[in-house]
N, C-alpha and C positions, 0 to 999 in steps of 0.2 A: 863656212857660217851662214846662217839664214838671212834673205833679204831682211835689210831692217823695217820694210813696209808691212811685215806682218805684224810688228808689233803693235800692241794695244795698251794704252795706261789709263787705267781708271783713278781719277783724280778729282779732288776738290780746288777749286780754285786758290783758297784761303789755307789750306792743308800744309803746314810747313813739313811735313815726310813728303808729301807730293811736290813739294817746292823743290826740295834738294834734288829727287829723280829727274825733273824737270830739265835742272840745270846739268846734270850730269849727262843726260842725254843730248841735251844742245852743245856740250861741249866736245863729245864725241861724234856730232855729225849725223846722230842716229835719228831716220825719221820714224815717226810712230803716229797713230791715230789716239786722239784724245777722245777719251769716253768719260762724259761728267759723272759723279756721284754726288747728289744734293744732299750734304749730311743735316742740314739745318732742315730739309724737309723730311731726313730719316729714311733717306733711300738703302742706305747703306745695310738697313734691318728689314728691308723686303726680301721677300723669297726669291726675286731672280738672283739679286747680287749676293745672297746668303747663298745660293748654288754655287756661284762663282766661290766667293772667297767666305768661309764659315766665319772667320774672324771677324766679319763685318767690318772692316777698317780700308781704308785707301793710304797709301796706293796699291795698287794691284798691277802687275804686269804680265800680260799676256801674249805669248808667242804659240802661236799654232795652237798646239792642244796641250803646251805647257803653261802653266800658271805658278808665279812666284808672288808673296806677299811681303811684305815688312821692308822699309826702305833700305837698309843696309844690305839684306840678302838682293833687292835688285840692283843695287850699285856693283855688287861682286858679278853678277849675273852677266852685266851689261859691258862689265870688263873683260869677263871671259870670252862674250860675244865680239868685241872690237877692243882690242888691247891696246890701240893709239887713236889718238893722245892719251899714255896712260896716267890714271886717276890716282892710282896706288901704287908706291914706290916699291921695288925690289927690294932694295936696304933691308935687311930684318930691323934693325933699330928705328930705321926712319919710319918703316912700314908701321910697327908699333906705337911710335908716337903719334903717327895720324890716327890709326885706329882709338887709341885711348882718348885723343881730342875729340873724335866722331862721337864715342860711346859716351862721354861725358854730357854730351847735349841729348845725343837720342835715347841715352837708357835714363839720366839722373835728371834733368830739365824738361825735355820737351812732353813725355807721358805724363806731366802733373797738371799741364796747363791745358790738355785735350776736352773736348766737349763732354766724354764719360765723367771723368772724375768733378769735373764743374757742375756737371748735372745731379751728381750724388750729392756732393756738398749743399746744394740746395735744397735735394729730397729730403738727404737723412739729416741734413744739421741747419736747414732753415737760411742757409746762406743768401744774401741777396746779390744783386749785381756788383755792389760796392765791395763786398766780402770777398765772391769770386774773384776781381781784378786784382783785389792787395794778396789775395793767397797767389795767384798768378806771377805778379810782379816779385813777389818773396823770393820763389824757387828761379826765377829768370835771372834775376838780379845776383842771388848768391852763386849760384852755377858760374855765371859769367865773369863774376869777378873772380872767380878761383882760376878760371882760365888766363884772365887778364894778368893775375898773379905770376904764373907759369913765363909771360911774355918778358916781362919787365928787365930791364936790360940788354936785351938782345938785339941785332939791328932789325930796325922795321924791311920787310921784303914785301916785294908783290904781293904776296901770297902766305896763306898763312905758314906753310913750310917751304920757303923759297921762293924763286920766280917763277915756277910752273903751278898751276892748280891741280888741288888732289880732292880726295873725299872731304878732308876738314873745310874746304873752302864751301862745296856742294852744302855743306853740313851748318856752317858758319852764318851764311847769310839769310838764310829763313829763320834763325833765331833772333837772330839782330832785327830782323824785321817785325818779330813777336815783342822784342823790347822796347822798339817803340810805339808798336799798337797798344801796349798795356800800359805804357807811359814810364817805363823803368827810366831810372837816372843815369842816362849814356855817359854821364860825364864822369864815372865810375870806369868806365871800361874804354879810355880814349883810343888806347892802341886798336883793341878791337874793331872797335867803333869806324875809326878810321879807315881800317883794313876793309870793313864790310862795303863800304860806301864806295872804295875805289873798284872793287870787285861788281859791284852792282850796276858801274857804267859800261861793263863789258858785254859786246853782243849776246853772248850766250846766258850770262847772266840776266839780263835786262830782256831776254825774250822770256825768260820762266817767271816775272813778273806774276804776282798774282792779279794786281790790275789790269793785267796784258792777258788774262786768260778767258777762254770763250762762255764759260758759266759766270762770269762776274757780274754780279745784280747791275743793272743800267738805272734802277732807282731804288 
């Protein structure tokens, strides 16, 4: 395994995709260099960053001469680098459930609230900030309520799938953070919301919080 100190994570403090990777790295105990990319300043579209990541998104993980974008691909790479503690179950059925939960957020919910779609809504359809916020709330609410419905009747556990964190927990907490940020009705997702608050108190999750990142604006 390569030394963990070689890792660089290109991140933005409030990016939920970056947030989930930070959680996973912390749970693994992997050291990394935090490299901030100012999305509000459009640094992701500058020539220096585009040369590293033509997708122009965060996060990006760099390990020596190897680069990988997209948060779920990064989680998989980190899992291979440091298998313990395992964040992805080996049991095929449980692994499938974890991945289904993750993709419901990373593919269906989170992309629709990104800066790109919000910017396009304003430029193409004249949406103001209130309309963009309503758009974000709608998709977050709809997606999380569907995941909440899947949990009704199941015993409450310390983590999404049992008592040990998996990728599902890394993905859930940032999305619940965004639910709060956009003013969603979290009373409609009581099971997931309680679970996320318990997880946020754990050291690995707390250290990954957006407000604790070095590029978080001070004013």
